ZAVEX-135781 format. One record per residue: residue in one letter; z, x, y of N, C-alpha, C in turn. Coordinates in nm, 3 decimals. Each point is the difference from the previous one (the first is absolute). Layout:
N
+----+---------+---------+---------+---------+---------+---------+---------+---------+---------+
: aa :    n_c3 :    n_c1 :    n_c2 :   ca_c3 :   ca_c1 :   ca_c2 :    c_c3 :    c_c1 :    c_c2 :
+----+---------+---------+---------+---------+---------+---------+---------+---------+---------+
:  a :       Z :       X :       Y :       Z :       X :       Y :       Z :       X :       Y :
...
+----+---------+---------+---------+---------+---------+---------+---------+---------+---------+
END
This chain:
134
+----+---------+---------+---------+---------+---------+---------+---------+---------+---------+
: aa :    n_c3 :    n_c1 :    n_c2 :   ca_c3 :   ca_c1 :   ca_c2 :    c_c3 :    c_c1 :    c_c2 :
+----+---------+---------+---------+---------+---------+---------+---------+---------+---------+
:  m :  11.474 :  10.219 :   9.108 :   0.015 :   0.042 :   0.120 :  -0.103 :   0.065 :   0.076 :
:  k :  -0.007 :   0.106 :  -0.094 :  -0.084 :   0.156 :   0.031 :  -0.150 :  -0.065 :   0.042 :
:  f :  -0.025 :  -0.111 :  -0.102 :  -0.149 :  -0.052 :   0.021 :  -0.009 :  -0.078 :   0.123 :
:  h :   0.100 :  -0.053 :   0.038 :   0.020 :  -0.082 :   0.148 :  -0.046 :   0.123 :   0.081 :
:  s :   0.058 :   0.088 :   0.012 :   0.014 :   0.104 :   0.114 :  -0.149 :   0.065 :   0.010 :
:  r :  -0.059 :  -0.007 :  -0.160 :  -0.148 :   0.064 :   0.038 :  -0.076 :  -0.122 :   0.008 :
:  l :  -0.005 :  -0.080 :  -0.036 :  -0.076 :  -0.117 :   0.070 :   0.009 :  -0.020 :   0.185 :
:  l :   0.115 :   0.025 :   0.038 :   0.031 :  -0.005 :   0.139 :  -0.109 :   0.091 :   0.084 :
:  l :   0.065 :   0.129 :  -0.082 :  -0.087 :   0.108 :   0.056 :  -0.159 :  -0.016 :   0.000 :
:  t :  -0.033 :  -0.025 :  -0.090 :  -0.134 :  -0.040 :  -0.033 :  -0.048 :  -0.113 :   0.113 :
:  a :   0.054 :  -0.096 :  -0.015 :  -0.040 :  -0.099 :   0.117 :   0.033 :   0.056 :   0.134 :
:  c :   0.070 :   0.104 :   0.024 :   0.005 :   0.063 :   0.176 :  -0.100 :   0.082 :  -0.010 :
:  a :  -0.044 :   0.093 :  -0.099 :  -0.108 :   0.069 :  -0.008 :  -0.149 :  -0.107 :   0.027 :
:  c :  -0.016 :  -0.087 :  -0.069 :  -0.105 :  -0.075 :   0.022 :  -0.001 :  -0.067 :   0.141 :
:  g :   0.155 :  -0.025 :   0.033 :  -0.009 :  -0.022 :   0.141 :  -0.041 :   0.102 :   0.120 :
:  v :  -0.008 :   0.084 :  -0.044 :  -0.024 :   0.119 :   0.083 :  -0.164 :   0.008 :   0.024 :
:  f :  -0.051 :  -0.036 :  -0.118 :  -0.124 :  -0.010 :   0.003 :  -0.057 :  -0.095 :   0.089 :
:  a :   0.051 :  -0.131 :  -0.016 :  -0.035 :  -0.095 :   0.050 :   0.050 :  -0.010 :   0.174 :
:  l :   0.076 :   0.124 :   0.020 :   0.010 :   0.029 :   0.150 :  -0.090 :   0.062 :   0.061 :
:  f :  -0.040 :   0.119 :  -0.092 :  -0.126 :   0.088 :   0.056 :  -0.146 :  -0.068 :  -0.005 :
:  a :  -0.020 :  -0.102 :  -0.108 :  -0.123 :  -0.037 :   0.016 :  -0.072 :  -0.048 :   0.122 :
:  p :   0.069 :  -0.090 :   0.040 :  -0.059 :  -0.053 :   0.130 :  -0.006 :   0.082 :   0.090 :
:  v :   0.076 :   0.079 :   0.034 :   0.025 :   0.091 :   0.109 :  -0.122 :   0.107 :   0.005 :
:  l :  -0.027 :   0.032 :  -0.118 :  -0.098 :   0.071 :  -0.034 :  -0.131 :  -0.029 :   0.002 :
:  q :  -0.030 :  -0.132 :  -0.022 :  -0.108 :  -0.062 :  -0.024 :  -0.032 :  -0.060 :   0.139 :
:  a :   0.084 :   0.000 :   0.072 :  -0.031 :  -0.058 :   0.159 :  -0.116 :   0.137 :   0.060 :
:  q :   0.002 :   0.116 :  -0.043 :  -0.064 :   0.068 :   0.029 :  -0.167 :  -0.002 :  -0.010 :
:  d :  -0.009 :  -0.121 :  -0.125 :  -0.116 :  -0.040 :  -0.025 :  -0.079 :  -0.051 :   0.109 :
:  s :  -0.115 :  -0.073 :   0.010 :  -0.050 :  -0.080 :   0.071 :   0.046 :  -0.155 :  -0.042 :
:  n :   0.016 :  -0.025 :  -0.120 :   0.017 :  -0.138 :  -0.075 :   0.149 :  -0.005 :   0.000 :
:  p :   0.031 :  -0.124 :   0.057 :   0.170 :  -0.030 :   0.005 :   0.059 :   0.002 :  -0.134 :
:  p :   0.139 :   0.053 :  -0.003 :   0.067 :  -0.002 :  -0.118 :   0.017 :  -0.163 :  -0.061 :
:  a :  -0.018 :   0.033 :  -0.151 :   0.021 :  -0.124 :  -0.076 :   0.135 :  -0.059 :   0.031 :
:  v :   0.099 :   0.094 :   0.028 :   0.147 :  -0.057 :  -0.026 :  -0.010 :  -0.100 :   0.136 :
:  a :  -0.049 :   0.038 :   0.120 :   0.005 :  -0.066 :   0.117 :  -0.082 :  -0.152 :  -0.021 :
:  q :  -0.050 :  -0.009 :  -0.096 :  -0.084 :  -0.122 :   0.004 :   0.063 :  -0.123 :  -0.106 :
:  r :   0.108 :   0.050 :  -0.067 :   0.089 :  -0.072 :  -0.086 :   0.069 :  -0.093 :   0.104 :
:  p :   0.026 :  -0.121 :  -0.073 :   0.071 :  -0.084 :   0.050 :   0.155 :   0.017 :   0.018 :
:  g :   0.085 :   0.025 :   0.048 :   0.129 :  -0.018 :  -0.013 :   0.064 :   0.115 :   0.081 :
:  g :  -0.068 :   0.020 :   0.080 :   0.067 :   0.112 :   0.106 :  -0.044 :   0.154 :  -0.027 :
:  g :  -0.123 :   0.012 :  -0.081 :  -0.053 :   0.123 :  -0.002 :  -0.012 :   0.065 :   0.117 :
:  e :  -0.049 :  -0.058 :   0.122 :   0.034 :   0.086 :   0.143 :   0.153 :   0.085 :   0.001 :
:  n :   0.101 :  -0.059 :  -0.005 :   0.110 :   0.039 :  -0.038 :   0.033 :   0.136 :  -0.035 :
:  r :  -0.075 :  -0.029 :  -0.153 :   0.017 :   0.125 :  -0.110 :  -0.093 :   0.118 :   0.060 :
:  v :  -0.108 :  -0.019 :   0.089 :  -0.046 :   0.112 :   0.059 :   0.053 :   0.054 :   0.100 :
:  a :   0.072 :  -0.062 :   0.088 :   0.070 :   0.041 :   0.126 :   0.131 :   0.074 :  -0.082 :
:  i :   0.079 :  -0.057 :  -0.093 :   0.048 :   0.107 :  -0.060 :  -0.040 :   0.112 :  -0.036 :
:  l :  -0.109 :   0.017 :  -0.096 :  -0.079 :   0.092 :  -0.061 :  -0.012 :   0.126 :   0.133 :
:  e :  -0.036 :  -0.049 :   0.098 :  -0.047 :   0.091 :   0.103 :   0.147 :   0.055 :   0.047 :
:  k :   0.090 :  -0.084 :   0.036 :   0.119 :   0.089 :   0.033 :   0.034 :   0.092 :  -0.109 :
:  v :   0.000 :  -0.037 :  -0.106 :   0.024 :   0.107 :  -0.133 :  -0.107 :   0.147 :   0.024 :
:  a :  -0.081 :  -0.030 :  -0.017 :  -0.112 :   0.128 :   0.044 :   0.047 :   0.057 :   0.113 :
:  k :   0.038 :  -0.057 :   0.132 :   0.036 :   0.077 :   0.122 :   0.121 :   0.047 :  -0.006 :
:  a :   0.090 :  -0.046 :  -0.101 :   0.156 :   0.065 :  -0.002 :  -0.030 :   0.120 :  -0.076 :
:  l :  -0.098 :   0.001 :  -0.089 :  -0.035 :   0.107 :  -0.079 :  -0.033 :   0.096 :   0.061 :
:  g :  -0.116 :  -0.032 :   0.123 :  -0.032 :   0.102 :   0.084 :  -0.137 :   0.062 :  -0.072 :
:  l :  -0.068 :  -0.089 :  -0.069 :  -0.106 :   0.063 :  -0.076 :  -0.126 :   0.045 :   0.060 :
:  t :  -0.067 :   0.075 :  -0.047 :  -0.100 :   0.081 :   0.060 :  -0.108 :  -0.076 :  -0.045 :
:  d :  -0.135 :   0.017 :   0.076 :  -0.106 :  -0.055 :  -0.048 :  -0.065 :   0.050 :  -0.144 :
:  e :   0.008 :   0.136 :   0.000 :  -0.008 :   0.055 :  -0.161 :   0.094 :  -0.094 :  -0.119 :
:  q :   0.123 :   0.016 :   0.063 :   0.077 :  -0.089 :  -0.106 :  -0.040 :  -0.145 :  -0.028 :
:  k :  -0.050 :  -0.075 :   0.093 :  -0.038 :  -0.130 :  -0.015 :  -0.121 :  -0.003 :  -0.058 :
:  a :  -0.093 :   0.124 :   0.006 :  -0.120 :  -0.013 :  -0.091 :   0.050 :   0.021 :  -0.143 :
:  d :   0.058 :   0.091 :  -0.028 :   0.057 :   0.050 :  -0.122 :   0.056 :  -0.131 :  -0.100 :
:  i :   0.100 :  -0.041 :   0.100 :   0.079 :  -0.144 :  -0.055 :  -0.079 :  -0.080 :  -0.040 :
:  k :  -0.115 :  -0.054 :   0.126 :  -0.084 :  -0.111 :  -0.037 :  -0.062 :   0.035 :  -0.156 :
:  s :  -0.081 :   0.110 :  -0.007 :  -0.077 :   0.043 :  -0.105 :   0.111 :  -0.021 :  -0.134 :
:  l :   0.093 :   0.047 :  -0.017 :   0.119 :  -0.044 :  -0.065 :   0.012 :  -0.136 :  -0.045 :
:  v :   0.007 :  -0.090 :   0.099 :   0.029 :  -0.134 :  -0.041 :  -0.127 :  -0.070 :  -0.043 :
:  e :  -0.115 :   0.071 :   0.062 :  -0.138 :  -0.049 :  -0.072 :   0.020 :   0.025 :  -0.155 :
:  q :   0.013 :   0.116 :  -0.028 :   0.003 :   0.025 :  -0.133 :   0.079 :  -0.096 :  -0.080 :
:  r :   0.168 :   0.002 :   0.037 :   0.102 :  -0.086 :  -0.072 :  -0.071 :  -0.158 :   0.010 :
:  r :  -0.054 :  -0.044 :   0.101 :  -0.038 :  -0.125 :  -0.031 :  -0.129 :  -0.027 :  -0.094 :
:  a :  -0.079 :   0.103 :  -0.023 :  -0.113 :   0.005 :  -0.108 :   0.055 :  -0.001 :  -0.119 :
:  k :   0.105 :   0.092 :  -0.032 :   0.086 :  -0.005 :  -0.112 :   0.079 :  -0.112 :  -0.046 :
:  v :   0.055 :  -0.055 :   0.091 :   0.087 :  -0.126 :  -0.016 :  -0.100 :  -0.103 :  -0.032 :
:  t :  -0.097 :   0.011 :   0.057 :  -0.126 :  -0.128 :  -0.036 :  -0.035 :   0.000 :  -0.127 :
:  a :  -0.053 :   0.112 :  -0.034 :  -0.044 :   0.019 :  -0.133 :   0.113 :  -0.030 :  -0.103 :
:  v :   0.106 :   0.039 :   0.012 :   0.140 :  -0.036 :  -0.109 :  -0.016 :  -0.177 :  -0.020 :
:  r :   0.006 :  -0.015 :   0.121 :   0.028 :  -0.201 :   0.027 :  -0.138 :  -0.039 :  -0.063 :
:  e :  -0.140 :   0.027 :   0.015 :  -0.109 :  -0.030 :  -0.075 :   0.011 :   0.007 :  -0.138 :
:  n :   0.050 :   0.112 :  -0.044 :   0.000 :   0.038 :  -0.136 :   0.044 :  -0.111 :  -0.115 :
:  k :  -0.056 :  -0.047 :  -0.062 :   0.028 :  -0.119 :  -0.077 :   0.041 :   0.061 :  -0.124 :
:  s :   0.019 :   0.120 :  -0.018 :   0.050 :   0.024 :  -0.126 :   0.159 :   0.057 :   0.004 :
:  l :   0.012 :  -0.004 :   0.118 :   0.184 :   0.038 :   0.005 :   0.061 :  -0.130 :  -0.012 :
:  s :   0.129 :   0.000 :  -0.014 :   0.110 :  -0.093 :  -0.004 :   0.079 :  -0.041 :   0.134 :
:  l :   0.037 :  -0.069 :   0.066 :   0.074 :  -0.041 :   0.098 :   0.081 :   0.104 :   0.027 :
:  e :   0.073 :   0.070 :  -0.125 :   0.127 :   0.111 :   0.044 :  -0.110 :   0.103 :  -0.006 :
:  q :  -0.066 :   0.048 :  -0.075 :  -0.083 :   0.138 :   0.008 :  -0.050 :  -0.008 :   0.161 :
:  k :  -0.062 :  -0.104 :   0.052 :  -0.057 :   0.024 :   0.117 :   0.133 :   0.013 :   0.125 :
:  r :   0.072 :  -0.047 :  -0.033 :   0.140 :   0.022 :   0.108 :   0.034 :   0.184 :  -0.007 :
:  e :  -0.020 :   0.019 :  -0.129 :   0.034 :   0.139 :  -0.039 :  -0.084 :   0.069 :   0.103 :
:  q :  -0.110 :  -0.013 :  -0.034 :  -0.112 :   0.106 :   0.047 :  -0.020 :  -0.023 :   0.148 :
:  i :   0.028 :  -0.125 :   0.059 :   0.017 :  -0.019 :   0.145 :   0.126 :   0.079 :   0.058 :
:  k :   0.113 :   0.007 :  -0.084 :   0.112 :   0.044 :   0.042 :   0.001 :   0.194 :   0.025 :
:  q :  -0.080 :   0.022 :  -0.109 :  -0.053 :   0.154 :  -0.009 :  -0.080 :   0.014 :   0.131 :
:  i :  -0.098 :  -0.074 :   0.032 :  -0.116 :   0.043 :   0.082 :   0.106 :  -0.010 :   0.138 :
:  a :   0.074 :  -0.088 :   0.024 :   0.074 :  -0.015 :   0.116 :   0.097 :   0.111 :   0.007 :
:  q :   0.066 :   0.063 :  -0.110 :   0.088 :   0.114 :   0.027 :  -0.093 :   0.110 :   0.042 :
:  s :  -0.081 :   0.024 :  -0.070 :  -0.081 :   0.137 :   0.011 :  -0.077 :  -0.016 :   0.139 :
:  s :  -0.037 :  -0.100 :   0.040 :  -0.037 :  -0.011 :   0.127 :   0.042 :   0.027 :   0.127 :
:  f :   0.158 :  -0.055 :  -0.032 :   0.083 :   0.030 :   0.105 :   0.032 :   0.143 :   0.002 :
:  q :   0.026 :   0.051 :  -0.093 :   0.022 :   0.142 :  -0.028 :  -0.099 :   0.101 :   0.059 :
:  e :  -0.117 :  -0.046 :  -0.004 :  -0.110 :   0.068 :   0.081 :  -0.015 :  -0.031 :   0.155 :
:  i :   0.025 :  -0.123 :   0.025 :   0.065 :  -0.016 :   0.147 :   0.082 :   0.087 :   0.068 :
:  k :   0.109 :   0.003 :  -0.069 :   0.110 :   0.101 :   0.052 :  -0.046 :   0.139 :  -0.036 :
:  g :  -0.095 :   0.026 :  -0.055 :  -0.056 :   0.141 :   0.023 :  -0.084 :   0.029 :   0.114 :
:  i :  -0.055 :  -0.114 :   0.051 :  -0.087 :   0.030 :   0.141 :   0.090 :   0.004 :   0.108 :
:  l :   0.145 :  -0.068 :  -0.017 :   0.076 :   0.000 :   0.128 :   0.084 :   0.166 :   0.011 :
:  t :   0.059 :  -0.011 :   0.124 :   0.073 :   0.105 :   0.027 :   0.144 :  -0.041 :  -0.048 :
:  p :   0.065 :   0.133 :  -0.041 :   0.137 :  -0.040 :  -0.035 :   0.075 :  -0.090 :   0.098 :
:  e :   0.009 :  -0.016 :   0.106 :   0.035 :  -0.085 :   0.092 :  -0.037 :  -0.139 :  -0.017 :
:  q :  -0.166 :  -0.030 :  -0.019 :  -0.033 :  -0.127 :   0.007 :   0.043 :  -0.036 :  -0.128 :
:  a :   0.017 :   0.086 :  -0.101 :   0.024 :  -0.058 :  -0.154 :   0.170 :  -0.049 :   0.018 :
:  q :   0.088 :   0.050 :   0.085 :   0.132 :  -0.024 :  -0.008 :   0.018 :  -0.115 :   0.063 :
:  k :  -0.114 :  -0.043 :   0.132 :   0.033 :  -0.113 :   0.091 :  -0.058 :  -0.112 :  -0.093 :
:  l :  -0.122 :   0.005 :  -0.095 :  -0.036 :  -0.077 :  -0.063 :   0.118 :  -0.032 :  -0.110 :
:  e :   0.065 :   0.085 :  -0.067 :   0.103 :  -0.056 :  -0.089 :   0.091 :  -0.066 :   0.068 :
:  q :   0.059 :   0.013 :   0.128 :   0.076 :  -0.089 :   0.109 :  -0.044 :  -0.132 :  -0.005 :
:  i :  -0.127 :  -0.006 :   0.011 :  -0.083 :  -0.110 :   0.030 :   0.039 :  -0.102 :  -0.101 :
:  i :  -0.045 :   0.070 :  -0.148 :  -0.015 :  -0.067 :  -0.123 :   0.186 :  -0.050 :  -0.025 :
:  a :   0.081 :   0.078 :   0.033 :   0.144 :  -0.038 :  -0.021 :   0.062 :  -0.097 :   0.093 :
:  t :  -0.063 :  -0.025 :   0.110 :  -0.005 :  -0.077 :   0.084 :  -0.025 :  -0.145 :  -0.039 :
:  v :  -0.131 :  -0.023 :  -0.063 :  -0.035 :  -0.113 :  -0.060 :   0.074 :  -0.010 :  -0.133 :
:  r :   0.028 :   0.071 :  -0.049 :   0.073 :  -0.019 :  -0.140 :   0.146 :  -0.087 :   0.045 :
:  e :   0.052 :   0.053 :   0.114 :   0.130 :  -0.037 :   0.049 :   0.012 :  -0.154 :   0.023 :
:  r :  -0.130 :  -0.020 :   0.079 :  -0.014 :  -0.135 :   0.072 :  -0.028 :  -0.079 :  -0.106 :
:  r :  -0.077 :  -0.019 :  -0.091 :  -0.074 :  -0.023 :  -0.137 :   0.188 :  -0.055 :  -0.067 :
:  a :   0.052 :   0.127 :  -0.041 :   0.138 :  -0.050 :  -0.083 :   0.096 :  -0.111 :   0.092 :
:  q :   0.007 :   0.040 :   0.145 :   0.068 :  -0.101 :   0.078 :  -0.049 :  -0.118 :   0.033 :
:  g :  -0.144 :  -0.010 :  -0.037 :  -0.077 :  -0.134 :   0.016 :   0.038 :  -0.073 :  -0.180 :
:  q :  -0.008 :   0.060 :  -0.096 :   0.033 :  -0.043 :  -0.138 :   0.134 :  -0.055 :  -0.011 :
:  q :   0.117 :   0.088 :   0.063 :   0.152 :  -0.016 :  -0.002 :   0.033 :  -0.144 :   0.071 :
:  g :  -0.056 :  -0.028 :   0.098 :   0.003 :  -0.107 :   0.117 :  -0.069 :  -0.130 :  -0.030 :
+----+---------+---------+---------+---------+---------+---------+---------+---------+---------+
END
């Protein structure tokens, strides 16, 4: 059960990065990769924009988070491409990267923004749990 809750927390943390990445990339001249994916990527971008707006991120916070997301993406890519690691080792390293990156992002947020983010994550967890039960 403890492993399941850790996995869920990691998934939520990864979800937060997935939420921020397209919004932050929207500042670039190139369109975000998520919006180019089939299967409703544009809806994901709209949701992400709502989250960023709900948190009231400043331009400086967006830039800082964008930098962290880019660093995280590079680290995860390096782990995934590392042929010397087993699948379990890759999962563990990616989980650690996600957890540390999530904490860094929370450090950029004001206490109020961090609390709002926790509320958003809790809501997502509730919806997922209801979906799994039904």
